[in-house]
C-alpha positions in Angstrom: 0.7 81.8 0.8 0.0 78.2 2.0 -3.4 78.3 0.2 -1.9 79.7 -3.0 0.9 77.2 -3.1 -1.5 74.4 -2.3 -3.4 75.4 -5.4 -0.2 75.2 -7.4 0.6 71.8 -5.9 -2.9 70.5 -6.7 -2.7 71.8 -10.3 -5.6 74.2 -9.9 -3.3 77.1 -11.0 0.1 77.1 -12.6 3.2 78.7 -11.0 3.1 81.2 -13.8 -0.5 82.2 -13.0 0.4 82.7 -9.4 3.5 84.7 -10.3 1.4 87.0 -12.6 -1.1 87.6 -9.7 1.8 88.5 -7.3 3.5 90.7 -9.9 0.3 92.6 -10.6 -0.2 93.3 -6.8 3.4 94.4 -6.4 3.4 96.7 -9.5 0.1 98.2 -8.4 1.6 99.0 -5.0 4.7 100.5 -6.7 2.6 102.7 -9.1 1.0 104.3 -6.1 4.2 104.6 -4.0 7.0 104.9 -6.6 7.5 108.7 -6.6 7.3 109.0 -2.8 9.7 106.1 -2.3 12.3 107.5 -4.7 12.1 110.8 -2.8 12.4 109.1 0.5 15.6 107.3 -0.6 17.1 110.0 -2.9 20.3 110.1 -0.8 21.0 106.4 -1.4 22.4 104.8 -4.6 19.6 103.4 -6.8 20.5 99.8 -5.9 20.2 100.6 -2.2 17.0 102.5 -2.8 15.6 99.5 -4.6 16.6 97.3 -1.7 14.9 99.5 0.8 11.7 100.0 -1.3 11.3 96.3 -2.1 12.4 94.6 1.2 11.5 97.1 3.9 8.7 99.3 2.4 6.8 96.7 0.3 7.5 93.4 2.0 7.9 94.9 5.5 10.9 92.8 6.3 12.5 93.6 9.6 15.9 95.1 8.8 17.5 93.0 11.6 16.8 89.9 9.4 18.2 91.3 6.1 21.9 92.1 5.7 23.2 94.1 2.8 26.8 93.8 1.5 28.1 96.0 -1.3 29.9 93.8 -3.9 30.8 96.7 -6.2 29.7 100.3 -6.8 26.7 98.9 -8.8 25.9 95.6 -7.1 24.7 94.6 -3.6 24.2 91.2 -2.1 21.4 90.6 0.4 21.4 87.9 3.0 17.8 87.2 3.9 17.1 85.6 7.3 13.6 86.9 7.7 10.4 84.9 8.2 9.3 83.8 4.8 5.7 82.6 4.2 6.9 80.8 1.0 9.6 79.0 2.9 7.1 77.9 5.6 4.5 76.9 3.1 7.0 75.0 1.0 8.2 73.1 4.1 4.6 72.2 5.0 3.6 71.2 1.5 6.9 69.4 0.7 7.7 71.7 -2.2 11.2 72.7 -3.3 11.9 76.4 -2.5 14.4 76.5 -5.4 11.6 75.8 -7.8 8.8 77.8 -6.1 10.9 80.9 -5.5 12.2 80.9 -9.0 8.9 80.3 -10.7 6.5 82.1 -8.3 8.4 84.7 -6.3 11.3 85.9 -8.5 9.3 87.2 -11.5 7.5 89.8 -9.4 10.7 90.9 -7.7 12.5 91.2 -11.1 9.6 93.3 -12.5 9.4 95.4 -9.4 13.2 96.2 -9.5 12.9 97.1 -13.2 10.0 99.4 -12.5 12.0 101.2 -9.9 14.8 101.8 -12.5 14.9 100.3 -16.0 18.5 99.1 -15.5 18.1 97.5 -12.1 18.2 93.7 -12.0 17.1 91.4 -9.2 18.5 87.8 -8.9 19.0 85.0 -6.5 21.7 82.4 -6.0 19.6 79.2 -6.0 22.6 77.2 -4.7 22.2 79.3 -1.6 18.6 79.4 -0.6 16.7 78.3 2.5 16.1 75.6 3.8 19.2 74.3 2.0 21.4 77.2 3.3 21.3 79.4 6.4 20.0 82.4 4.4 18.7 83.3 1.0 21.4 85.0 -1.1 19.9 87.7 -3.4 21.4 90.5 -5.5 20.3 93.9 -6.8 22.5 95.3 -9.6 22.6 98.3 -11.9 23.5 97.0 -15.3 
């Protein structure tokens, strides 16, 4: 991630180009694993299934560092405390995570969520994102 974000900082690629590369990789993974993942999590609500598929199966986040809270029957909030290569790289390169995560990371997560179910939406609260907050506040919602 450091190398990729350094290329963005240097102007060799745009944030959008990097986001497109990440989105393609995530969607390719989902195309291969979508059916099996939905079967594995068939006993969960679709928002909880999306959370497990994206955070634990695809990104391999340790569940001890990701806390889910149900906000409503169709919306969950995720508090992410996990190691994040984007956070570490942004800190080293003196980049703002609020900008990098919005432009580089979020598009692929939004697309991945929508591929899991067409009415699933992923979002972040950019007022509550590391290193400016103790955890990143993220949402998955059925709309």
